[in-house]
N, CA and C atoms as a LAMMPS dump frame, in Angstrom:
ITEM: TIMESTEP
0
ITEM: NUMBER OF ATOMS
435
ITEM: BOX BOUNDS ff ff ff
-5.0000000000000000e+02 5.0000000000000000e+02
-5.0000000000000000e+02 5.0000000000000000e+02
-5.0000000000000000e+02 5.0000000000000000e+02
ITEM: ATOMS id mol type element x y z
1 1 1 N 0.819 -1.228 -0.043
2 1 2 C 0.047 -0.008 0.101
3 1 3 C 0.671 1.185 -0.026
4 2 1 N 1.791 1.365 0.85
5 2 2 C 2.695 2.535 0.658
6 2 3 C 3.453 2.645 -0.606
7 3 1 N 3.825 1.771 -1.316
8 3 2 C 4.237 1.911 -2.7
9 3 3 C 3.278 2.71 -3.639
10 4 1 N 1.935 2.406 -3.421
11 4 2 C 0.894 3.005 -4.376
12 4 3 C 0.885 4.448 -3.883
13 5 1 N 0.955 4.481 -2.7
14 5 2 C 0.722 6.16 -2.085
15 5 3 C 1.824 7.02 -2.366
16 6 1 N 3.015 6.522 -2.382
17 6 2 C 4.052 7.334 -2.796
18 6 3 C 4.108 7.507 -4.17
19 7 1 N 3.608 6.552 -5.247
20 7 2 C 3.483 6.633 -6.641
21 7 3 C 2.471 7.792 -6.828
22 8 1 N 1.418 7.68 -6.076
23 8 2 C 0.308 8.779 -6.436
24 8 3 C 0.775 10.213 -6.125
25 9 1 N 1.467 10.42 -4.853
26 9 2 C 2.009 11.61 -4.728
27 9 3 C 2.912 12.112 -5.673
28 10 1 N 3.904 11.313 -6.133
29 10 2 C 4.832 11.608 -7.155
30 10 3 C 4.238 11.969 -8.343
31 11 1 N 3.274 11.315 -8.866
32 11 2 C 2.525 11.475 -10.002
33 11 3 C 1.727 12.882 -9.987
34 12 1 N 1.07 13.334 -8.827
35 12 2 C 0.594 14.585 -8.955
36 12 3 C 1.66 15.467 -8.843
37 13 1 N 2.632 15.529 -8.143
38 13 2 C 3.581 16.503 -8.239
39 13 3 C 4.124 16.921 -9.752
40 14 1 N 4.364 15.559 -10.462
41 14 2 C 4.617 15.836 -11.741
42 14 3 C 3.506 16.568 -12.705
43 15 1 N 2.299 16.141 -12.428
44 15 2 C 1.255 16.71 -12.991
45 15 3 C 1.119 18.179 -12.568
46 16 1 N 1.482 18.709 -11.533
47 16 2 C 1.326 19.878 -11.025
48 16 3 C 2.438 20.745 -11.574
49 17 1 N 3.734 20.061 -11.967
50 17 2 C 4.749 20.668 -12.528
51 17 3 C 4.406 21.163 -13.977
52 18 1 N 3.79 20.133 -14.655
53 18 2 C 3.315 20.33 -15.999
54 18 3 C 2.214 21.258 -16.108
55 19 1 N 1.125 21.294 -15.234
56 19 2 C 0.394 22.209 -15.174
57 19 3 C 0.649 23.697 -14.942
58 20 1 N 1.855 23.93 -14.02
59 20 2 C 2.215 25.112 -13.923
60 20 3 C 3.105 25.68 -15.048
61 21 1 N 3.675 24.771 -15.724
62 21 2 C 4.65 25.22 -17.243
63 21 3 C 3.376 25.477 -18.182
64 22 1 N 2.359 24.837 -18.388
65 22 2 C 1.367 25.118 -19.313
66 22 3 C 0.76 26.449 -18.762
67 23 1 N 0.324 26.661 -17.58
68 23 2 C -0.274 28.039 -17.125
69 23 3 C 0.66 29.261 -17.515
70 24 1 N 2.014 28.869 -17.213
71 24 2 C 3.004 29.991 -17.542
72 24 3 C 3.046 30.472 -19.041
73 25 1 N 2.948 29.222 -19.868
74 25 2 C 3.091 29.439 -21.242
75 25 3 C 2.106 30.262 -21.975
76 26 1 N 0.707 29.885 -21.409
77 26 2 C -0.485 30.35 -21.66
78 26 3 C -0.375 31.99 -21.555
79 27 1 N -0.112 32.109 -20.069
80 27 2 C -0.155 33.452 -19.633
81 27 3 C 1.006 34.378 -20.525
82 28 1 N 2.05 34.032 -20.958
83 28 2 C 3.095 34.674 -21.672
84 28 3 C 2.607 34.94 -23.053
85 29 1 N 1.768 33.926 -23.671
86 29 2 C 1.097 34.2 -25.11
87 29 3 C 0.066 35.249 -24.905
88 30 1 N -0.696 35.193 -23.953
89 30 2 C -1.73 36.205 -23.844
90 30 3 C -1.102 37.599 -23.484
91 31 1 N -0.097 37.71 -22.732
92 31 2 C 0.505 38.892 -22.509
93 31 3 C 1.139 39.377 -23.977
94 32 1 N 1.808 38.572 -24.749
95 32 2 C 2.178 38.989 -25.878
96 32 3 C 1.113 39.564 -26.885
97 33 1 N 0.152 38.807 -27.043
98 33 2 C -0.978 39.097 -27.718
99 33 3 C -1.485 40.425 -27.369
100 34 1 N -1.748 40.844 -26.191
101 34 2 C -2.177 41.977 -25.481
102 34 3 C -1.357 43.177 -25.902
103 35 1 N -0.008 42.965 -25.796
104 35 2 C 1.03 44.065 -25.933
105 35 3 C 1.013 44.539 -27.574
106 36 1 N 0.88 43.404 -28.403
107 36 2 C 1.028 43.76 -29.611
108 36 3 C -0.377 44.41 -30.029
109 37 1 N -1.48 44.203 -29.442
110 37 2 C -2.625 44.861 -29.743
111 37 3 C -2.701 46.266 -29.26
112 38 1 N -2.002 46.48 -28.202
113 38 2 C -1.813 47.806 -27.486
114 38 3 C -1.11 48.88 -28.537
115 39 1 N 0.103 48.281 -28.902
116 39 2 C 1.139 48.906 -29.667
117 39 3 C 0.59 49.21 -31.262
118 40 1 N -0.233 48.364 -31.794
119 40 2 C -0.921 48.451 -33.06
120 40 3 C -1.963 49.567 -32.68
121 41 1 N -2.932 49.46 -31.781
122 41 2 C -3.718 50.62 -31.517
123 41 3 C -2.957 52.067 -31.354
124 42 1 N -1.74 51.976 -30.554
125 42 2 C -1.161 53.423 -30.635
126 42 3 C -0.646 53.859 -31.646
127 43 1 N 0.139 53.181 -32.605
128 43 2 C 0.531 53.392 -33.912
129 43 3 C -0.465 54.057 -34.748
130 44 1 N -1.505 53.122 -34.88
131 44 2 C -2.712 53.631 -35.749
132 44 3 C -3.48 54.988 -35.161
133 45 1 N -3.427 55.073 -33.925
134 45 2 C -3.861 56.465 -33.563
135 45 3 C -2.9 57.565 -33.614
136 46 1 N -1.563 57.352 -33.649
137 46 2 C -0.682 58.141 -34.239
138 46 3 C -0.606 58.782 -35.548
139 47 1 N -0.909 57.802 -36.314
140 47 2 C -1.079 58.109 -37.911
141 47 3 C -2.4 58.816 -38.146
142 48 1 N -3.309 58.215 -37.69
143 48 2 C -4.881 58.979 -37.572
144 48 3 C -4.679 60.504 -37.164
145 49 1 N -3.691 60.685 -36.143
146 49 2 C -3.913 61.928 -35.886
147 49 3 C -3.325 63.074 -36.69
148 50 1 N -2.28 62.417 -37.292
149 50 2 C -1.426 63.492 -38.245
150 50 3 C -1.981 63.684 -39.642
151 51 1 N -2.964 62.658 -40.026
152 51 2 C -3.623 62.945 -41.451
153 51 3 C -4.331 64.11 -41.505
154 52 1 N -5.338 64.674 -40.575
155 52 2 C -5.959 65.825 -40.709
156 52 3 C -4.871 67.08 -40.817
157 53 1 N -3.789 66.917 -40.061
158 53 2 C -2.831 68.227 -40.018
159 53 3 C -2.267 68.071 -41.457
160 54 1 N -1.78 66.863 -41.95
161 54 2 C -1.21 67.148 -43.383
162 54 3 C -2.395 67.572 -44.406
163 55 1 N -3.502 67.306 -44.426
164 55 2 C -4.596 67.595 -45.058
165 55 3 C -4.706 69.107 -45.092
166 56 1 N -4.697 69.601 -43.94
167 56 2 C -4.819 71.263 -43.715
168 56 3 C -3.651 71.753 -44.291
169 57 1 N -2.433 71.274 -44.29
170 57 2 C -1.115 71.841 -44.75
171 57 3 C -1.395 71.916 -46.067
172 58 1 N -1.933 70.755 -46.739
173 58 2 C -2.041 70.512 -48.211
174 58 3 C -3.082 71.81 -48.516
175 59 1 N -4.125 71.804 -47.978
176 59 2 C -5.348 72.841 -48.323
177 59 3 C -4.659 74.288 -48.376
178 60 1 N -4.032 74.455 -47.376
179 60 2 C -3.266 75.866 -47.176
180 60 3 C -2.503 76.15 -48.412
181 61 1 N -1.374 74.984 -48.656
182 61 2 C -0.717 75.302 -49.788
183 61 3 C -1.284 75.631 -51.057
184 62 1 N -2.539 74.595 -51.194
185 62 2 C -3.342 74.932 -52.54
186 62 3 C -4.072 76.485 -52.567
187 63 1 N -4.411 76.839 -51.486
188 63 2 C -5.064 78.274 -51.208
189 63 3 C -4 79.314 -51.657
190 64 1 N -2.745 78.932 -51.222
191 64 2 C -1.638 79.886 -51.745
192 64 3 C -1.482 80.103 -53.075
193 65 1 N -1.506 78.89 -53.767
194 65 2 C -1.364 78.761 -55.193
195 65 3 C -2.752 79.455 -55.919
196 66 1 N -3.66 79.509 -55.262
197 66 2 C -4.978 80.054 -55.874
198 66 3 C -4.945 81.559 -55.525
199 67 1 N -4.407 82.005 -54.451
200 67 2 C -4.427 83.318 -54.171
201 67 3 C -3.465 84.124 -55.113
202 68 1 N -2.189 83.476 -55.346
203 68 2 C -1.252 83.912 -56.419
204 68 3 C -1.79 83.947 -57.75
205 69 1 N -2.511 83 -58.114
206 69 2 C -3.242 82.952 -59.475
207 69 3 C -4.254 84.196 -59.696
208 70 1 N -5.018 84.29 -58.366
209 70 2 C -5.992 85.537 -58.526
210 70 3 C -5.229 86.786 -58.426
211 71 1 N -4.128 86.908 -57.986
212 71 2 C -3.198 88.202 -57.982
213 71 3 C -2.806 88.372 -59.296
214 72 1 N -2.485 87.329 -59.851
215 72 2 C -1.834 87.482 -61.419
216 72 3 C -3.102 87.741 -62.366
217 73 1 N -4.076 87.323 -62.091
218 73 2 C -5.471 87.788 -62.919
219 73 3 C -5.531 89.174 -62.729
220 74 1 N -5.495 89.736 -61.415
221 74 2 C -5.788 91.267 -61.274
222 74 3 C -4.649 92.07 -61.81
223 75 1 N -3.534 91.593 -61.862
224 75 2 C -2.363 92.236 -62.177
225 75 3 C -1.387 91.386 -62.82
226 76 1 N -1.426 91.272 -64.177
227 76 2 C -0.544 90.503 -64.741
228 76 3 C 1.013 90.562 -64.661
229 77 1 N 1.291 91.768 -64.168
230 77 2 C 2.851 91.9 -63.987
231 77 3 C 3.277 91.788 -62.466
232 78 1 N 2.218 91.07 -61.692
233 78 2 C 2.519 90.672 -60.256
234 78 3 C 3.561 89.774 -60.105
235 79 1 N 4.659 90.16 -59.205
236 79 2 C 5.712 89.324 -58.973
237 79 3 C 5.913 89.674 -57.441
238 80 1 N 6.028 88.361 -56.662
239 80 2 C 6.531 88.447 -55.321
240 80 3 C 7.601 87.497 -55.058
241 81 1 N 8.729 88.211 -55.182
242 81 2 C 10.145 87.504 -55.038
243 81 3 C 10.227 87.434 -53.439
244 82 1 N 9.705 88.449 -52.672
245 82 2 C 9.543 88.308 -51.264
246 82 3 C 8.487 87.455 -51.037
247 83 1 N 8.756 86.459 -50.056
248 83 2 C 7.372 85.66 -50
249 83 3 C 6.399 86.556 -48.999
250 84 1 N 5.081 86.014 -49.276
251 84 2 C 3.981 86.847 -48.387
252 84 3 C 3.464 85.569 -47.966
253 85 1 N 2.565 85.898 -46.936
254 85 2 C 2.016 84.799 -46.12
255 85 3 C 0.316 85.009 -46.152
256 86 1 N -0.26 84.026 -46.278
257 86 2 C -1.849 83.898 -46.168
258 86 3 C -2.32 82.881 -45.046
259 87 1 N -3.153 83.25 -44.427
260 87 2 C -3.936 82.297 -43.39
261 87 3 C -5.086 81.752 -43.789
262 88 1 N -5.25 80.463 -43.727
263 88 2 C -6.367 79.631 -44.167
264 88 3 C -6.759 78.802 -42.832
265 89 1 N -8.054 79.225 -42.188
266 89 2 C -8.438 78.612 -40.874
267 89 3 C -7.341 78.55 -39.997
268 90 1 N -6.716 77.373 -39.443
269 90 2 C -5.704 77.542 -38.565
270 90 3 C -4.452 77.044 -39.157
271 91 1 N -4.352 77.254 -40.527
272 91 2 C -3.058 77.008 -41.114
273 91 3 C -2.727 77.962 -41.914
274 92 1 N -1.451 78.136 -42.373
275 92 2 C -0.963 79.292 -43.353
276 92 3 C -0.208 78.763 -44.513
277 93 1 N -0.016 79.731 -45.275
278 93 2 C 0.875 79.278 -46.507
279 93 3 C 1.916 80.601 -46.743
280 94 1 N 3.178 80.32 -47.33
281 94 2 C 4.189 81.071 -47.538
282 94 3 C 4.141 81.039 -49.091
283 95 1 N 3.794 82.022 -49.868
284 95 2 C 3.929 82.105 -51.12
285 95 3 C 4.893 82.919 -51.826
286 96 1 N 5.555 82.343 -52.814
287 96 2 C 6.574 83.276 -53.502
288 96 3 C 6.298 83.072 -55.059
289 97 1 N 6.144 84.261 -55.788
290 97 2 C 5.873 84.175 -57.237
291 97 3 C 7.034 84.806 -57.902
292 98 1 N 7.631 84.192 -58.955
293 98 2 C 8.721 84.729 -59.735
294 98 3 C 8.64 84.408 -61.055
295 99 1 N 9.314 85.136 -61.929
296 99 2 C 9.488 84.936 -63.527
297 99 3 C 10.355 83.967 -63.75
298 100 1 N 10.178 82.94 -64.524
299 100 2 C 11.036 81.962 -64.944
300 100 3 C 10.917 81.751 -66.461
301 101 1 N 12.192 81.654 -67.247
302 101 2 C 12.078 81.213 -68.493
303 101 3 C 11.269 82.276 -69.465
304 102 1 N 11.378 83.48 -69.208
305 102 2 C 10.795 84.677 -69.796
306 102 3 C 9.84 85.375 -69.174
307 103 1 N 9.441 86.484 -69.736
308 103 2 C 8.53 87.428 -68.968
309 103 3 C 6.919 87.014 -68.85
310 104 1 N 6.595 85.835 -69.537
311 104 2 C 5.266 85.439 -69.457
312 104 3 C 5.139 84.058 -68.611
313 105 1 N 6.354 83.565 -68.233
314 105 2 C 6.024 82.317 -67.505
315 105 3 C 6.444 82.509 -65.979
316 106 1 N 5.361 82.189 -65.303
317 106 2 C 5.543 82.46 -63.582
318 106 3 C 5.646 81.194 -63.165
319 107 1 N 6.458 81.26 -62.111
320 107 2 C 6.698 80.153 -61.239
321 107 3 C 6.113 80.541 -59.791
322 108 1 N 5.247 79.612 -59.234
323 108 2 C 4.511 79.904 -57.903
324 108 3 C 4.888 78.835 -57.029
325 109 1 N 5.352 79.058 -55.877
326 109 2 C 5.893 78.083 -54.801
327 109 3 C 5.035 78.611 -53.643
328 110 1 N 4.247 77.473 -52.936
329 110 2 C 3.491 77.771 -51.932
330 110 3 C 3.603 76.762 -50.891
331 111 1 N 4.238 77.086 -49.71
332 111 2 C 4.437 76.073 -48.676
333 111 3 C 3.348 76.076 -47.495
334 112 1 N 2.522 75.306 -47.294
335 112 2 C 1.416 75.013 -46.678
336 112 3 C 1.915 74.655 -45.051
337 113 1 N 1.533 75.237 -43.878
338 113 2 C 1.984 74.855 -42.802
339 113 3 C 0.721 74.755 -41.594
340 114 1 N 0.731 73.515 -41.072
341 114 2 C -0.076 73.403 -39.895
342 114 3 C 0.625 72.491 -38.815
343 115 1 N 0.838 73.504 -37.836
344 115 2 C 1.635 72.75 -36.617
345 115 3 C 3.047 72.139 -37.187
346 116 1 N 3.347 70.832 -36.898
347 116 2 C 4.399 70.285 -37.486
348 116 3 C 4.54 69.843 -38.8
349 117 1 N 3.213 70.008 -39.722
350 117 2 C 3.434 69.553 -40.998
351 117 3 C 3.405 70.507 -41.832
352 118 1 N 4.208 70.349 -42.927
353 118 2 C 4.351 71.023 -44.027
354 118 3 C 4.148 70.464 -45.385
355 119 1 N 3.618 71.197 -46.311
356 119 2 C 3.382 70.619 -47.869
357 119 3 C 3.792 71.653 -48.71
358 120 1 N 4.62 71.485 -49.621
359 120 2 C 4.98 72.35 -50.603
360 120 3 C 4.552 72.035 -52.104
361 121 1 N 3.859 72.849 -52.709
362 121 2 C 3.318 73.046 -53.95
363 121 3 C 3.895 73.731 -54.837
364 122 1 N 4.365 73.441 -56.078
365 122 2 C 4.96 74.304 -56.957
366 122 3 C 4.029 74.372 -58.336
367 123 1 N 3.721 75.487 -58.652
368 123 2 C 3.004 75.533 -60.054
369 123 3 C 3.712 76.494 -60.985
370 124 1 N 3.32 76.165 -62.414
371 124 2 C 3.77 76.973 -63.267
372 124 3 C 2.661 77.782 -64.144
373 125 1 N 2.581 79.169 -64.259
374 125 2 C 1.635 79.712 -64.921
375 125 3 C 2.119 80.497 -66.219
376 126 1 N 1.492 80.711 -67.106
377 126 2 C 1.69 81.582 -68.162
378 126 3 C 0.506 82.735 -68.238
379 127 1 N 0.961 83.887 -68.871
380 127 2 C 0.371 84.983 -68.786
381 127 3 C 0.327 85.28 -70.29
382 128 1 N -0.76 85.583 -70.85
383 128 2 C -0.995 86.174 -72.099
384 128 3 C -0.788 87.58 -72.188
385 129 1 N 0.091 87.959 -72.738
386 129 2 C 0.614 89.325 -72.735
387 129 3 C -0.476 90.172 -73.558
388 130 1 N -1.1 89.765 -74.52
389 130 2 C -2.152 90.717 -75.028
390 130 3 C -3.364 90.649 -74.311
391 131 1 N -3.985 89.539 -73.944
392 131 2 C -5.313 89.596 -73.463
393 131 3 C -5.093 89.705 -71.847
394 132 1 N -3.917 89.432 -71.079
395 132 2 C -3.733 89.356 -69.751
396 132 3 C -4.408 87.973 -69.106
397 133 1 N -4.897 87.199 -69.819
398 133 2 C -5.348 85.965 -69.324
399 133 3 C -4.09 84.893 -68.842
400 134 1 N -4.624 84.361 -67.639
401 134 2 C -3.601 83.573 -66.917
402 134 3 C -3.951 82.409 -66.868
403 135 1 N -2.957 81.226 -67.071
404 135 2 C -3.324 79.797 -67.453
405 135 3 C -2.201 78.967 -66.571
406 136 1 N -2.939 78.16 -65.649
407 136 2 C -2.021 77.305 -64.941
408 136 3 C -1.477 76.007 -65.812
409 137 1 N -0.538 75.975 -66.053
410 137 2 C 0.276 75.001 -66.807
411 137 3 C 0.418 73.772 -66.125
412 138 1 N 1.037 73.928 -64.923
413 138 2 C 1.333 72.598 -64.159
414 138 3 C 1.144 72.89 -62.786
415 139 1 N 1.129 71.845 -61.835
416 139 2 C 1.11 72.048 -60.623
417 139 3 C 1.405 70.667 -59.845
418 140 1 N 2.577 70.57 -58.951
419 140 2 C 2.903 69.412 -58.369
420 140 3 C 3.223 69.611 -56.893
421 141 1 N 3.485 68.587 -56.185
422 141 2 C 3.846 68.48 -54.578
423 141 3 C 5.4 68.011 -54.924
424 142 1 N 6.157 68.826 -53.948
425 142 2 C 7.387 68.385 -53.977
426 142 3 C 7.708 68.483 -52.552
427 143 1 N 9.242 68.045 -52.387
428 143 2 C 9.721 67.838 -50.877
429 143 3 C 9.872 69.211 -50.223
430 144 1 N 9.735 69.555 -49.088
431 144 2 C 9.981 70.72 -48.385
432 144 3 C 11.458 70.693 -47.969
433 145 1 N 12.256 71.773 -48.35
434 145 2 C 13.649 71.81 -47.988
435 145 3 C 13.812 72.101 -46.588
């Protein structure tokens, strides 16, 4: 009888050690999955928060291009080699208007800013010297230096 009791105690000790190992393994896996979920949620929220800022910076830069085009329509000789600033809601744009490649080809550079975000748009316009009409030839986004 004693042999059976000793064997039963030893068997339950081994089962307890196995159960403890399984519990620790499962706990580690649950912890790892939870941490991965938290990190994913954090980085997703950071990215989502910066998108409206980038969009507002782009909108301000686009408004700067539109403002310069409007000034060219009103005054075909308008040149702003010294940058001027316009405000759009909570953002702003720094606009520079220069002649390139002749008297009728105009380069417009607008840098939109909203907090830490900046967007730079560059446009090329032509002015018809006879009618004074202004045409937007190209516009593109480029890196902010």
